[in-house]
C-alpha positions in Angstrom: -18.2 -0.6 10.2 -18.1 -1.6 6.7 -18.2 2.2 6.0 -14.8 2.2 8.1 -13.3 -0.7 6.3 -14.1 0.9 2.9 -12.4 3.8 3.7 -9.2 2.3 5.4 -9.1 0.6 1.9 -9.3 3.3 0.0 -7.0 5.0 2.0 -4.3 2.4 1.7 -4.7 1.6 -1.8 -4.0 5.6 -2.6 -0.6 4.7 0.1 0.2 2.0 -2.2 -0.5 4.1 -5.4 2.0 6.7 -4.0 4.5 4.7 -3.6 4.2 3.1 -7.3 4.1 6.3 -8.7 7.5 7.7 -6.6 9.0 4.1 -7.5 8.6 4.9 -11.3 8.8 8.3 -11.8 12.3 8.0 -10.1 14.9 6.4 -12.4 18.2 7.4 -9.8 16.6 5.1 -6.9 18.9 3.6 -5.0 19.0 -0.3 -3.7 18.4 0.9 -0.2 15.3 3.1 -1.6 13.9 0.7 -3.6 14.3 -1.9 -1.0 12.8 0.1 1.5 9.7 1.0 -0.9 9.2 -2.7 -1.5 8.8 -3.2 2.6 6.6 -0.1 2.5 4.5 -2.1 -0.3 4.5 -5.2 1.5 3.3 -4.0 4.8 0.2 -1.8 2.7 -0.6 -5.1 0.9 -0.9 -7.2 4.0 -3.1 -4.4 5.8 -5.3 -4.3 2.6 -5.4 -8.4 2.7 -6.3 -7.7 6.3 -9.0 -5.5 6.0 -10.5 -7.5 2.7 -10.9 -10.8 4.7 -12.7 -8.5 7.4 -15.0 -7.2 4.7 -16.1 -10.3 4.1 -16.7 -11.3 7.3 
């Protein structure tokens, strides 16, 4: 079970890094795009937190 958690953590960490890279590489983002990226990051961070808690238990 721990292997699946580690795989999921790696997956969501990569997805989060992809979003950060997309935001940092684009200087012409609209407010709506920034908000959308922020919402996506919030979901990813929530999932990562839940996975870390599951890993500890």
